N, C-alpha and C positions, 0 to 999 in steps of 0.2 A: 412217269407212266409205268404201270405194272407190266410185267412180261406177258406174252401170249401163253395161255395154258392149254395143254392137251391132256387127254385122259388115257389111262391104261387100265388093265384089269386089276381088281383087288389081289394083292399078294405078289404082284410082279416086282414091287419095289421093296419087299421085305428084307432082302439081302443087299440092297443097293448101298454102295459106299462111295465116298468122295474119291475122285481120281479114276474110277472105273468107267468102262464104256457101257452104254445102254442103247438098245435099238428099239425105236418106237415103230411098231408095225400095225397092220390092220387098217381100218377106216381112218383112224386118227393119224397114223403114219402117212397114209396116202394124202390126207387133207393138208398136213404140214409140208410134205415134200412136193406134191404135185399142184395143189390148189394155192396154198400160201407161198409156195416156191421159196422156202427158207434157204438161206445160203450159209456156207461155212463161216463160222465166227459169230453167228447170231445166237442169242441166249433165249431160252424158253423155260417154262415150268412144265413138269409132268406130274400129274396127281393120280393116285390109284383109287380115289373115291372112298377109301377106308382110313383116311387120316394121314397118309404119307404124301409129301410133295418133294420133288427133287428139282434142282436147278441144273440145267445142262447147256453146254455150248455145242452147237452143231459142228460136227466134223465133216459129214457128207450127207447129201440128200439125193437118193437115187432108188429106182425100182419100187417106188411107193413106200419107202421106209426112210426113217431119219436116224442117223448114227450120231450119238451124243457122247460127250465126256461130261460126267457129273461133277459139278463144282460145289454142290451143297445138297444135303438131304435133311429134311425136317419132318419129324413125326408129331403131328398135332394130337394131343390127347382128347378123348371124348369129353364133352362138357358134363359137369356134375348134374346139372338140371337139363333135361331134354324137353323139347317142345314138339308135340304131336298135333297136327291140324286134321280134324275131322271135317271134311268138306262135303256138304250136301250137293248132290248132283244137280247141275243147273243147265238150262238150255243156252244156246248161242255161244258156247265155248267160254262162258263166264267162269266156270269152275277151273278150266285150264289157265285162264288169266290169273286166277287166285293162286294156284299152286306154283306157277312160275314166279310170281312176286314173292310168295312165301319162301321159296327156295333162296331167292336173293337175300331175303331178310333173316335167313338162318334156321328155318324149320328143320327138324331132324327126322320127322316121320310124317307120312300123309296117309290118311284113311279115307277112301271114297265111301260116301254114305248114301244109300238108297233110302232117302227119307220118305215119309208118308206123302209129302206134297211135291216130291220130285217128279217133274214131267218126263225127264229123260229116264229111260229104263236100261239097266245093265243086267242082262240075263244070258245064260248059256255061253256060247262062243263069243258073243259081243262083249261080255263082261271081261274076259281075259284080254281080248283085243283092245278094249278101251283102257284097261289097266296098263298094258304095255305102252299105249300112246301117252298116258300120263307119265310113266316112267321115263320115256324118251324126252318129254318136255322138261322134266325135272333134271335129267342128266345135262341137257343143253343149258338150262339156266344155271346149274352148278358150275359148269365149265365157264360160262360167260362171266359169272361173278367171282371166279377164281377160288372156289371152295375146295378144300382138301377132302371134305366128306360129302358124299352124295346121299340125299335123303332117301329112305326106303319108302316105296309105295306098296301098301298092303292090299289085300283083296278087299273087294267091296263088301260092306256090311249092311244088313237091314237094321231097322230100329231096335228090335229085340237083341240082335247081336251086338249092337253098339252099347246097349245097357250093360251087357256082360263084359264087354271090353272096358267100359268105364270103371267097373268094380276093381280092375287090376291096376289102375293108375293111382298115382300119389295125389293128384289134384285134377279136377275136371271143371273147366270154366265154360259154361254154356252162354253164348252171346245171345242176349234177348233185349229188345228195345224197351220192354216194360219193367226190367229189373230195377230195383231200388238202389243198388250199389254199383258204382262204376268200376270197371276193370282197373283203372289207374289207382283207385283207392284200396284195392285188395292186395295183400302181401303175396309175393312170389316165393314159393318154396326154394330153399337153398340147394336141394338135391332131389333126384327122382324124376318121374315122368309127369309133365303137365300137359293135359289134353285140352285143346281149344275146340269147341264144337260150333260150327257155322251151318245154319240151315239153308235150304234152297230158296228160290225167289219167293215162294209163298210163305216162307217162315217155318218155324218149328210148331207143331201142333201142341195144344194143351196136354194131350195124353203123352206125347213124347217128352215134353218138359217135365211132367210129373214123374215119369219113369226114370229119367236121368237124375232128377233130384233125389229120388229114392236110392239111386246107386252112388250118391255122394256128390252129384253135380251141383255147382253153384251158379245160379243165373246172375249174369253181370252185363252191364250195358257199356257201350262205347260212345261217350259224349252225348250230345243232345239231338243227334240226327240219325235217321235210319240209313244204314249203309247197304250197298248192293252186296250180293253174295260174292262178287269178285273182289270186293274191297275190304270186307269185314275181317277176314282171316289175316291178311297182311297187316292191317292196322293194329289188330290185337298183338301180333308178333312184335311190331315196333314198340308198343307200349310195354310189353313184358321184357323185351330185350333192353330197353332203356332203364328199366328198374333192376336189371341183373347183369347181363353179359356186357353191356356197353359202358358200364361204369368203370 
């Protein structure tokens, strides 16, 4: 069984060395010391969300903090090819289900999309509040799945903004049930950013599909069934990872 993992702020493990002491503070230190009630001698992982993970042995747990002796420090390099999930806003928290599963499956970046057929609306203060909620969900999923990297959650984009965003990517795969080519049959780039676009419950409009195709997007299908907005993105990530990272 893998060790429990706790998170610390990016940069706090940059100078970490084996044999040194490290104190885990804040909400994570409180959770480890007070909620989990870790005891001296237990081993845990501490990750900074930016690629560094340390293994530590508990020396003491008191005052809402965890005092550790570091026994290993691993710096995981960023992948050559990164996966960005553009998730159409959906009702009933299906979009949150999608980003949590995508995080477990290795997504590197998430872009909330205010698609033309999105019923849910992110505007004004609600937009930033909702983005923070997604970021919290992603952080929790990254912690649970023992990831050293926490995916970034970008600001919400409209359809015209997504088209501009797509032009900067190295590959854009637009999931669409009427596409003639399957995602599994399409090659995965060896490097660069791969963007996976998933529409809301009502799907991607013909206008949006045409605009994304004009920006280099390639319509691709997932199997022979229509998947929910909460399922399509994670399924696509599994297909792409099986063809690249998981080999």
